[in-house]
N, C-alpha and C positions, 0 to 999 in steps of 0.2 A: 517230148513233143507229142501230146496225147490227142488222138482222134478216135478214141474208143466209142464215146457216146456223149451227147449233150446232157445226159443225166449226171455225168461226172463233173460238170462245170461248176464253178464257184457260185455262191449266192451273191446277187447284185447288192452293192452297198446301200442303195435306197431301200431294199427289202430289210436288211439288217437294221437300218435306222427306224423304219416303220415298226418293226417288231419291238424295238427298244421303247419307242414312244407308246406302244400299246401295253407296256408292262406296268399297268396301274389297275386298281380295282375296278371291276365292271361286272355286269350281270353275266351268268354263265351260259354255256352252250351257244346258241345262235341268237340270243336276245340282246347282245351287246350293241353298243352304238355303231361300231364298224361294220358288223354283219348287216345291220339295218340299212346301210348305205349301198349295198351291193346291187339291189334291184334297180335303183335309180341310175347308178353309174353304168351298168350294162345297157340300160334303156337308152342312154346317150350314145353308147357305142353302136347299137343296132337300130336306133331310130324307131323303136317300138317298145311296148310294154313287155317285160319279161320277168321271170322269177328265177333266182339264182341260189344254188346251194353250194357251199364249199365242201370239199372232201380232201383227203390227204394224198390220194394216188389216182393215176389215170385209169387203172383197172377198175377201181371203185366207181369212178366217174362214168365210164362206159357202161358198166353193168347196172348201176342204179338207174341210169337214163333209160336203158332198154327195158328194165323191169316195169317201167310205167306203161309200156305198150304191148308187151309180149307175155301171154299166160304160160304156165308150165307145159301145156300141151302144144304150144305154138313153135314157130321157127323164125329165125333172122337170116335174111340173105346177106352174105358178105363175101368179100374176095377171098380166094383160097389163101392168099398171103396176109390177110388182115391180122392186126395185132390181137383181136379178140379170139382168133383161131390159133395163131402160132405162138403167142407169147403171154397168155394169161392163165395158163395152167388149169383150164377148165372152169375158170371163174364165171363165165356167162351161164354155164349150166348150173352152177352152184347158186348164184344170185337169182336166176330165173327159174329155179326149182325144176330143172330138167329140160327146159326148152332147148331146141336143137339149132345149131348153126348150119345153114344151107349154103354150100360153097359154090361160088361162081368164078368164071374166068374173066380176064381183061388185061390188056397190055399195060405195062408199067404199074401193076398192082392197082389199077383203077377199074371200077365197074362201069359198065355201059348198058344201055337199055336192052341190047340184044343178049348180052351175057346174063342179065337178070331174068329176062323172059325165058331163056333156055332152061333155067332152074324152075321157074314158076310153072311153065307149060308141062313139065314132067310130073307134076303133083296132081293126083286125082282129088277132086273136091268132095271127098267123103271122109267119114269118121275114122277110116283105117290108116290115114296118112297124116303126117304133121303138116299143118296148114301155116303158111307164112303170115306174119303180122307186121314185120318191119324190114327195112333195108338199112344196113349200116355201111357207110363209106368212110374213108380216111382222108382228111384234108390237112396237110399234104399226105400222099400215099406212103406206104411202107417203102417204096423205092424213091421217095422224094419228089414225086410229080404231083402237079396241082390240077384240080378240077376247075375249069373255067365256069363263069356264071351260066353260059349256054349249055355246058355239059350237065350242070346241076339241074337246070330247067327241064332237060329231056328226061332225066331220071325221075324228077318230081312228077312229070306227066304220067309216066308209067306207074309210079307208086300210087298216084291218085286213082288211076283207072283200076288198079288191083286192090284198092282199099288198104294200102300199107303206109305205116308211119316211116319217116326218114330220120335217122340218127347220123350224126357226124362225129367221128373220133377226131378231135382237133388237138391231139397232143402237140402237133407242130402247126397249129392254125395260124399263128403269128407269121411264120415263115411263108405260108401260102399267101396271106394277105399282102405281104411285102412283094413277093414275086409277081402277083397278079396286078398290083397297083390299083386295086379297086377297094371301095369301102368294105368294111367287115360284113355288113349286111348282105352284100352281093356275093361274098366269098362263102357265106353260110347258106346262101340261097333260101330255099323253101323248107329248111330243116325244121323238124318238130322239137328236136333236142340237140344240143351241141356240148360235147365234152371239151371245154376251152382250156387248153394246156398252158401252165405257167412254170412247172418244175423244170422242164427242159430249156426254159428261156430266161432263167434268172431267179426264180423263186426257190424256196427251200423245200416245202412240203405242202403246197396248196394248189389245188385245181378247182375249176368252177364247172358246175353243171348248169347249163342255161336252158330253160324251158320257154319256148316261144308261145305256149299256152300256159299262162301262170297258174291256172287251176290244177294242172297236172302235178305241180310241185307239192301240193298239199299231201297227196298220198305218199310221194317219195320221201318226205320228211320222216314218216314212220318207218319206211324201209331203211333209210339211212341209220336210224337209231337201232333198229333190229340187227343191222349188219355190223354194228360196232363202230360206226364212223361218225357218230355225233360227239365231237370232242368237247370236253368240258370248258376248255379255254379257247373256244373257236375264234375269239377276237384276233388271235395271232395268225390264223389262216386268212381271215378277212383283211388284216393289215397288209399281208404280203400281196394279195391280189390288188388291193387299192393302190399300193405303191407302184405296182407294175403298170396299172392303167394311167396313173398320174403322169402327165407330160408325155404320154405315148411312149413310155419306156419300153413297153412290150414290143412296139414296132421298131424302135431304135436298136434294141437287142437283136431282134430277128434280122434286121438289115445287116448288122455286123456279121452274124453267122452266115447269112446267105452270100455275102461278099467273100468271106473266107472260102466257102465251098466253091465259088466261081474260080478263085485263084487256083485251087487244087484241080478243078476240072480243066482249066486251060492247059495244065501240064499233061493231063491224061488223054485228052482228045480222042484218038481212034480206039483207045482202050475202054472208053465209057460204055457201060452196059445199059444205062438209062440217062435221059436228059438231066442235067443239073438245074433244078428249078428251085429247090429249097436249100437245105443245109446238109444233105447227104450226098455222098459221091460213091458210086459203085464202079469198081475198076477191074478189068480182066487182067490177071497176073498169075504166074505160076507160083508154086511153093518156094522155089529158089529165089524168085523175084521178091516175094513177100519177106523172105529171110533177109535179103539184101536191104530192104527198107527198114526192117527192125534193127539191123546192125547199125543203121545211121541214126537211130534214136526215135523212130516213129512208132507210136502205139496205135493199134487198130485191130479190128476183128476180121478173121477170115470169113468169107462168104461162100461156102461150098469149097469144092476142090480147086477151083481155078479163078477165084475172085476174092476181092477184099472190099470192105466197106469202111469209108472214112466219114466221120461226122464232125462238122464244125459247130462251135458253140458261140454264144454271145461274147465270151471272153477269149476266144482263140486269137492268138497274136498274129498280126499280119505277116511278120517275118517267118513264123512257123508254117503258115499256110503256103506262102511263096516257096519256102524251102521244100516242102512236100511236093508241090507241083513240079519243081525242077527235078527232084529225085525220081518221080514217076516218069517224067519225060526222058530222063537219062537211062532208064532201064534198057 
């Protein structure tokens, strides 16, 4: 009964079928029929013109998106626990050719205007210090909590006043949309770029970078090639993304994962370290308690000395989630 990561989940049958259907001769790179459909399909999702590039990993999606806005001498404001800071092995500095991450605080791994302003106000506006060019937030956050449209609007106001672009790491964007119960456009708010995650939600190796100013994508196409992410058979990535969008499979999958997380959270109750809003559950428990859970067949990651993280996925079985909830309650 594995709750290690939604990255370990199986590939959705619709994705496999779409990849099989795409296994026919077509033009290479991103000039194929399926890749050409992406802009229009995402325009339907967000209700506005967009430009979309596929890549194979979330790290590439985040860094290529930010590369459009941040020069090598610039900086990106992000949360201290953000994925680009904690889990991408310096990739932002690599893709942005030395640009700096400027770390801010915020409850539940979410940024807020005060936390962002505290970082910005400490920077002198002169050539001797790294100047900020963008803000990057995570929807849902690294602790599984979601920004409401109102919270996004406040961050956008501050970003606009300071001349900053807004990027959203949406590795679990689908889970946030389901939790908030609002259209995708509202859950992305005023973002300039969105890393729209699919791998954690049923795809095999396809993520989308959505630019809300389509002209920005023209430069990033060259950056994607230079970074080694322009795949010769890109139609297979496009096929996965289109399959997930078809019939709102991305939302149905996220709803299943969120429901499983809620079942786990019900058992954790007073042990919860953060609200359960998406598909991650952070639980306070000792080393002995974690050992007891593993002895019952549950797989998960330790989260520091006295906590554990449990991640539900689109294919998490209801009985497994319920069993874990009961096991935590019985500790």
